[in-house]
C-alpha positions as CSV (number, residue, x, y, z in Angstrom):
1,M,5.5,10.7,-9.8
2,G,5.2,9.6,-6.2
3,F,7.2,10.5,-3.1
4,N,10.8,11.5,-3.5
5,K,12.6,12.0,-0.2
6,E,14.7,14.9,-1.4
7,K,11.7,16.7,-2.9
8,T,9.8,16.0,0.3
9,Q,12.5,17.6,2.4
10,K,12.6,20.7,0.2
11,L,8.8,21.0,0.4
12,L,8.8,20.8,4.2
13,Q,11.5,23.5,4.3
14,D,9.3,25.7,2.1
15,I,6.3,25.2,4.3
16,D,8.4,26.1,7.3
17,V,9.6,29.3,5.7
18,L,6.1,30.1,4.5
19,F,4.8,30.2,8.1
20,D,7.4,32.9,9.0
21,Q,6.5,35.0,6.0
22,L,2.7,35.1,6.3
23,P,1.3,38.5,7.4
24,M,-0.6,37.1,10.4
25,K,-2.1,39.2,13.2
26,M,-0.3,37.6,16.1
27,S,2.5,38.4,18.5
28,A,6.0,36.9,18.2
29,K,5.1,34.8,21.2
30,Q,2.0,33.4,19.5
31,R,3.9,32.7,16.3
32,A,6.7,30.9,18.1
33,Y,4.2,28.8,20.1
34,I,2.3,27.7,17.0
35,K,5.4,26.9,15.0
36,N,7.2,25.0,17.7
37,V,4.4,23.2,19.4
38,V,2.0,22.6,16.5
39,L,3.5,23.1,13.0
40,G,6.9,21.6,13.9
41,P,5.5,18.2,15.1
42,A,3.1,18.1,12.1
43,L,6.0,18.5,9.6
44,K,8.0,15.9,11.5
45,D,5.1,13.5,11.2
46,V,5.1,13.8,7.4
47,Q,8.8,13.5,7.2
48,K,8.7,10.4,9.4
49,M,6.0,8.9,7.2
50,I,8.1,9.3,4.1
51,E,11.5,8.5,5.6
52,E,10.3,5.4,7.4
53,S,8.5,4.0,4.4
54,R,10.5,1.2,2.8
55,P,10.2,-1.3,-0.1
56,P,7.9,-4.2,0.5
57,V,9.7,-7.6,0.8
58,M,7.6,-10.5,-0.7
59,M,8.8,-14.1,-0.8
60,T,7.4,-16.9,-2.8
61,L,7.2,-20.4,-1.4
62,G,6.2,-23.8,-2.8
63,R,7.2,-26.6,-5.0
64,S,9.2,-26.2,-8.1
65,G,7.1,-25.9,-11.3
66,H,4.0,-24.6,-9.4
67,G,4.4,-21.1,-10.8
68,K,6.4,-19.0,-8.3
69,S,8.5,-17.3,-10.9
70,S,5.5,-16.7,-13.2
71,L,3.6,-15.1,-10.3
72,I,6.5,-12.7,-9.7
73,N,6.4,-11.6,-13.3
74,A,2.6,-11.2,-13.3
75,L,2.8,-9.0,-10.2
76,I,5.6,-6.8,-11.5
77,G,4.1,-6.6,-14.9
78,K,7.2,-7.7,-16.8
79,E,9.5,-10.7,-17.0
80,V,12.2,-10.5,-14.3
81,A,12.2,-14.1,-13.2
82,K,13.0,-17.0,-15.5
83,V,10.3,-19.5,-16.0
84,N,10.7,-23.2,-16.9
85,P,7.8,-25.5,-16.1
86,V,9.8,-28.7,-16.5
87,V,13.3,-28.1,-15.0
88,P,13.4,-26.1,-11.6
89,E,14.7,-22.7,-12.6
90,T,15.6,-21.5,-9.1
91,R,18.5,-23.6,-7.7
92,G,18.9,-21.2,-4.8
93,S,16.7,-18.3,-3.7
94,T,16.9,-15.4,-6.2
95,Y,16.7,-11.9,-4.8
96,Y,15.2,-9.2,-7.1
97,E,15.5,-5.5,-6.4
98,V,12.9,-4.1,-8.7
99,P,12.9,-0.3,-9.1
100,F,9.9,1.6,-10.4
101,E,11.6,4.9,-11.2
102,E,8.4,6.6,-12.5
103,Y,6.8,6.1,-9.1
104,G,9.9,6.7,-7.0
105,A,9.4,3.2,-5.5
106,T,11.1,-0.1,-5.2
107,W,10.0,-3.7,-4.5
108,R,12.0,-6.6,-3.2
109,M,11.0,-10.0,-4.4
110,I,12.6,-13.3,-3.3
111,D,12.0,-16.3,-5.6
112,T,12.8,-19.4,-3.5
113,R,14.0,-22.8,-4.5
114,G,11.3,-25.5,-4.4
115,F,10.4,-27.2,-1.1
116,F,11.8,-30.6,-2.0
117,D,14.8,-29.6,-4.1
118,V,18.3,-30.2,-2.8
119,I,21.4,-28.1,-3.5
120,N,24.9,-29.4,-4.2
121,E,27.6,-27.5,-2.5
122,G,31.2,-28.2,-3.0
123,R,32.3,-31.9,-3.1
124,G,28.9,-33.6,-3.4
125,H,27.6,-32.2,-0.1
126,R,23.8,-32.0,-0.3
127,E,22.0,-29.6,1.9
128,D,18.3,-29.9,2.6
129,G,16.4,-27.2,0.7
130,V,14.0,-26.5,3.7
131,K,16.9,-26.0,6.1
132,Q,18.5,-23.5,3.7
133,L,15.1,-21.8,3.1
134,K,14.6,-21.2,6.8
135,K,18.0,-19.5,6.9
136,E,17.0,-17.2,4.0
137,I,13.7,-16.4,5.7
138,L,15.5,-15.2,8.8
139,E,18.0,-13.3,6.7
140,H,15.5,-11.4,4.5
141,R,12.6,-11.1,7.0
142,P,9.9,-10.9,4.3
143,D,6.7,-8.9,5.0
144,I,4.5,-11.6,3.3
145,F,4.7,-15.2,2.1
146,L,3.1,-16.0,-1.2
147,H,2.6,-19.8,-1.0
148,V,2.1,-21.0,-4.6
149,I,0.2,-24.2,-5.2
150,N,-0.9,-25.7,-8.5
151,I,-4.6,-26.0,-8.1
152,K,-4.5,-29.5,-9.7
153,E,-2.2,-30.6,-6.8
154,V,-4.3,-29.6,-3.8
155,R,-5.0,-33.2,-2.9
156,T,-1.2,-34.0,-2.5
157,M,-0.2,-31.2,-0.1
158,S,0.4,-33.1,3.1
159,N,4.2,-32.9,2.9
160,D,4.0,-29.2,2.0
161,L,2.0,-28.5,5.1
162,L,4.7,-30.2,7.2
163,V,7.3,-27.9,5.6
164,M,5.1,-24.8,6.4
165,K,4.7,-26.0,10.0
166,D,8.5,-26.4,10.2
167,I,8.9,-22.9,9.0
168,G,6.2,-21.6,11.3
169,D,7.8,-23.2,14.3
170,T,11.2,-21.6,13.5
171,L,9.5,-18.2,13.2
172,K,7.6,-18.7,16.4
173,K,10.9,-19.3,18.3
174,E,12.1,-15.9,16.9
175,N,8.8,-14.2,17.8
176,I,8.2,-13.4,14.1
177,R,4.8,-13.4,12.4
178,I,4.6,-13.4,8.6
179,P,1.2,-13.6,7.0
180,I,0.7,-16.3,4.3
181,V,-1.4,-15.8,1.2
182,T,-2.0,-19.1,-0.6
183,I,-2.0,-18.7,-4.4
184,L,-3.8,-21.4,-6.4
185,S,-2.0,-21.2,-9.7
186,N,-2.8,-22.6,-13.2
187,V,-6.6,-22.3,-13.0
188,D,-6.5,-21.7,-16.7
189,I,-5.7,-25.4,-17.4
190,L,-8.1,-26.7,-14.7
191,G,-10.6,-29.2,-16.2
192,N,-11.1,-28.4,-19.9
193,P,-8.2,-26.0,-20.8
194,T,-10.1,-24.7,-23.8
195,L,-12.9,-23.2,-21.6
196,P,-12.5,-19.5,-20.7
197,I,-11.9,-19.0,-17.0
198,E,-15.1,-17.0,-16.4
199,T,-17.4,-19.8,-17.6
200,P,-19.7,-21.3,-14.9
201,E,-18.1,-24.7,-15.2
202,K,-14.6,-23.4,-14.7
203,Q,-15.6,-21.1,-11.9
204,G,-17.3,-24.0,-10.1
205,Q,-14.1,-26.1,-10.4
206,I,-12.1,-23.3,-8.9
207,I,-14.4,-23.0,-5.9
208,Q,-14.3,-26.8,-5.4
209,G,-10.5,-26.6,-5.3
210,M,-10.5,-23.8,-2.8
211,N,-13.1,-25.5,-0.6
212,Y,-11.0,-28.8,-0.6
213,L,-7.9,-26.9,0.5
214,I,-9.8,-25.1,3.3
215,R,-11.7,-28.1,4.7
216,E,-9.5,-31.1,4.0
217,V,-6.0,-29.7,3.9
218,F,-6.0,-26.6,6.2
219,Q,-9.0,-27.9,8.2
220,I,-10.3,-24.4,8.8
221,E,-13.8,-24.1,10.2
222,E,-16.4,-22.3,8.1
223,P,-16.9,-19.3,10.5
224,K,-13.2,-18.4,9.9
225,V,-13.7,-18.1,6.1
226,K,-15.5,-15.5,4.0
227,F,-15.6,-14.6,0.4
228,L,-13.4,-11.8,-0.9
229,N,-16.2,-10.8,-3.3
230,L,-19.7,-12.0,-2.6
231,H,-20.7,-11.4,-6.2
232,H,-17.7,-13.4,-7.6
233,P,-17.0,-16.2,-5.1
234,A,-14.3,-17.8,-7.3
235,R,-12.1,-14.7,-6.7
236,G,-10.9,-16.0,-3.4
237,Y,-11.4,-16.3,0.4
238,I,-10.3,-14.3,3.4
239,L,-9.1,-16.6,6.2
240,K,-9.1,-15.7,9.9
241,G,-6.2,-17.9,10.9
242,D,-3.0,-17.4,12.8
243,H,-0.8,-17.5,9.7
244,Y,-2.9,-18.2,6.5
245,V,-4.8,-15.0,5.8
246,G,-6.2,-15.7,2.3
247,I,-6.6,-18.1,-0.7
248,I,-6.6,-16.5,-4.1
249,P,-6.8,-18.4,-7.4
250,V,-4.9,-16.9,-10.4
251,S,-3.8,-17.5,-13.9
252,T,-0.3,-16.1,-14.5
253,Y,0.0,-17.1,-18.2
254,P,1.0,-13.8,-19.9
255,D,-1.7,-14.2,-22.6
256,N,-4.4,-15.2,-20.1
257,L,-3.9,-13.3,-16.8
258,W,-6.8,-13.7,-14.4
259,N,-7.5,-12.4,-10.9
260,I,-4.1,-10.8,-10.5
261,D,-5.9,-7.5,-9.6
262,T,-7.6,-9.3,-6.7
263,L,-4.3,-10.6,-5.5
264,E,-2.6,-7.2,-5.8
265,E,-5.3,-5.5,-3.8
266,F,-5.2,-8.2,-1.1
267,I,-1.4,-7.9,-0.7
268,G,-1.9,-4.2,-0.2
269,E,-4.2,-4.9,2.7
270,V,-1.9,-7.4,4.3
271,L,1.5,-5.6,4.1
272,P,2.7,-3.7,7.2
273,E,2.2,0.1,7.1
274,R,5.8,1.0,6.5
275,A,5.9,-1.2,3.4
276,K,2.5,-0.1,1.9
277,L,3.5,3.3,0.4
278,D,6.1,1.9,-2.1
279,Y,3.7,-1.0,-3.0
280,L,0.5,1.1,-3.4
281,Q,2.2,3.9,-5.5
282,V,3.2,1.3,-8.1
283,K,-0.2,-0.4,-8.2
284,N,-2.1,2.9,-8.1
285,Q,-4.9,1.2,-6.1
286,T,-7.4,4.0,-5.6
287,A,-9.3,2.3,-2.7
288,Q,-6.1,1.5,-0.8
289,M,-4.5,4.9,-1.5
290,K,-7.7,6.7,-0.3
291,K,-7.3,4.9,3.1
292,F,-3.9,6.6,3.3
293,T,-5.5,9.9,2.3
294,T,-8.2,9.5,4.9
295,S,-5.6,9.1,7.6
296,V,-3.6,12.1,6.3
297,I,-6.8,14.3,6.3
298,K,-7.7,13.2,9.9
299,R,-4.2,13.8,11.1
300,F,-4.0,17.3,9.6
301,S,-7.5,18.1,10.9
302,T,-6.5,17.2,14.4
303,V,-3.4,19.3,14.1
304,A,-5.4,22.3,12.8
305,G,-7.8,21.8,15.7
306,G,-4.8,22.0,18.0
307,V,-4.0,25.4,16.6
308,G,-7.5,26.7,17.5
309,S,-7.4,25.1,20.9
310,S,-4.0,26.5,21.8
311,P,-3.7,28.3,25.1
312,I,-2.6,31.4,23.3
313,P,-5.6,32.9,21.4
314,V,-5.1,33.0,17.6
315,A,-7.5,35.2,15.5
316,D,-6.0,34.8,12.0
317,F,-6.9,31.9,9.7
318,F,-3.5,32.3,7.9
319,V,-2.0,30.3,10.7
320,I,-3.4,27.0,9.4
321,T,-2.8,27.6,5.6
322,P,0.7,26.2,5.6
323,L,-0.6,22.9,7.0
324,Q,-3.5,22.9,4.5
325,L,-1.3,23.5,1.5
326,L,1.0,20.7,2.6
327,M,-2.1,18.4,3.0
328,I,-3.3,19.2,-0.5
329,I,0.1,18.4,-2.0
330,I,0.3,15.1,-0.1
331,I,-3.2,14.1,-1.2
332,G,-2.3,14.9,-4.8
333,T,0.9,12.9,-4.5
334,L,-0.9,9.9,-3.2
335,S,-3.1,10.1,-6.3
336,G,-0.1,9.9,-8.5
337,K,0.9,13.6,-8.9
338,E,4.3,15.0,-8.2
339,M,5.1,16.3,-4.8
340,K,5.6,19.9,-5.6
341,I,3.8,23.3,-5.4
342,E,2.3,22.9,-8.8
343,T,0.0,20.2,-7.4
344,A,-1.6,22.8,-5.1
345,H,-1.8,25.2,-8.1
346,E,-3.8,22.6,-10.1
347,Y,-6.3,22.0,-7.3
348,L,-6.9,25.6,-6.4
349,A,-7.2,26.6,-10.1
350,A,-9.8,23.8,-10.5
351,M,-11.7,25.3,-7.6
352,G,-12.1,28.5,-9.7
353,L,-9.4,30.6,-8.0
354,N,-7.3,32.9,-10.1
355,I,-3.9,31.1,-9.9
356,G,-1.0,32.6,-11.8
357,A,1.7,30.3,-13.0
358,A,4.3,32.1,-11.0
359,L,2.4,32.1,-7.7
360,G,4.5,30.9,-4.7
361,F,3.5,29.5,-1.4
362,R,2.7,32.9,0.1
363,S,0.3,33.9,-2.7
364,L,-1.3,30.4,-2.6
365,A,-1.9,30.8,1.1
366,H,-3.8,34.1,0.4
367,Q,-5.9,32.4,-2.2
368,L,-6.6,29.4,0.0
369,T,-8.3,31.5,2.7
370,K,-11.0,32.3,0.2
371,M,-12.1,28.7,0.2
372,I,-12.0,28.0,3.9
373,P,-15.5,27.5,5.4
374,M,-16.1,30.3,7.9
375,G,-12.7,31.8,7.0
376,G,-11.8,35.1,8.7
377,M,-13.6,34.3,11.9
378,F,-11.9,33.8,15.3
379,I,-10.3,30.4,15.1
380,S,-11.7,27.8,17.5
381,G,-10.5,24.2,17.5
382,G,-13.8,23.0,16.0
383,I,-13.7,25.5,13.1
384,A,-10.0,24.9,12.3
385,S,-10.5,21.1,12.3
386,S,-13.7,21.0,10.3
387,A,-12.4,23.5,7.7
388,T,-9.3,21.5,7.2
389,Y,-11.2,18.2,7.0
390,A,-13.6,19.7,4.3
391,L,-10.6,21.0,2.3
392,G,-8.9,17.6,2.5
393,K,-12.0,15.8,1.3
394,S,-12.5,18.3,-1.5
395,A,-8.9,17.7,-2.6
396,E,-9.4,14.0,-2.4
397,M,-12.5,14.1,-4.6
398,Y,-10.6,16.2,-7.2
399,F,-7.4,14.2,-7.3
400,F,-8.9,10.7,-7.1
401,H,-12.2,11.2,-8.9
402,G,-11.8,14.3,-11.0
403,K,-14.7,16.0,-9.2
404,V,-14.8,19.7,-8.4
405,V,-16.5,20.1,-5.0
406,N,-16.2,23.3,-3.0
407,P,-15.1,22.6,0.6
408,K,-18.0,24.7,1.8
409,N,-20.4,22.0,0.5
410,I,-18.7,19.2,2.4
411,K,-20.0,18.2,5.8
412,G,-17.6,17.7,8.7
413,N,-16.1,14.3,9.7
């Protein structure tokens, strides 16, 4: 599942060929204009979105023994980083290239040495761990820092903040901004370790730990802080700071994972756009993926509107069906389907159209016109745009929620 660059390229070629094959009532001049000025740029936009997407690069920071390696394992969903709570397991930063072949995606995780560890190099030479860490940050250019702090140690973080300031000053000189998410680990053993994490007593202790970090350590003013979840305040805070963007408490113990889903969703919000696709495909976060889908629908609706508003009159709705088929397939792929023609088959069949197993793009385009609101009328920019938007939202409802809603029953954007 997910986006495969080779399959994407083949699909875009098929869409391009489809446009040439459709029996549209337009002159060669009209067809050339639409293909070169409207369809061509739209296909390039999709190709650019896929080709420029890249693996997210996430780097853990913090002291040894605070749970950096455990956090990596919890996020990935399997053990890739060695964990030893007594002896620091990471002598130098460890780089993990983690493929998720079933999603066609890859993550890059960097598990750093502890802040105050030193490394022996050669004949007894000891290099400061922070100095080496700064070199590695500039080398790897992570998209996000995951600063892991044992929640029981929040009152002893003054030296850690000096390290983070040192790192921040180095990045500022290079004009680099990397958001920092503070992870409060080991909440399962906070207070009475036998109490479940969701008990009111334990939840209260978690909130106290977060509040101390915000007020006494970070010294962030209250207006710059808000709950991630108003109904569950212990799930974490959003921070409106220059570098620190959130505080999220977690338990990464394999048999007692807690609040990892909140962290996963927050990371998806913070990552840069180019790194989101690989991350979100793996995590299958419906809310985040729907944001991607909404942007795709709006983009295709705008392009379709451009067809209707072209200076060369177009009176055949077939002209926008290649764009609409591509949009449906992309929406399906964002929901976890494969990027292929069968994804459009599935949606159109669910809408009640008679779709044969052997139907190709040309036949699908004919079927698609039966669903377009006000299909068959002279194309105006407004009609083309609203019809494409309605079709996109219908496909979104089907692929993400399993609901069959005719595009004709969907209001415009």
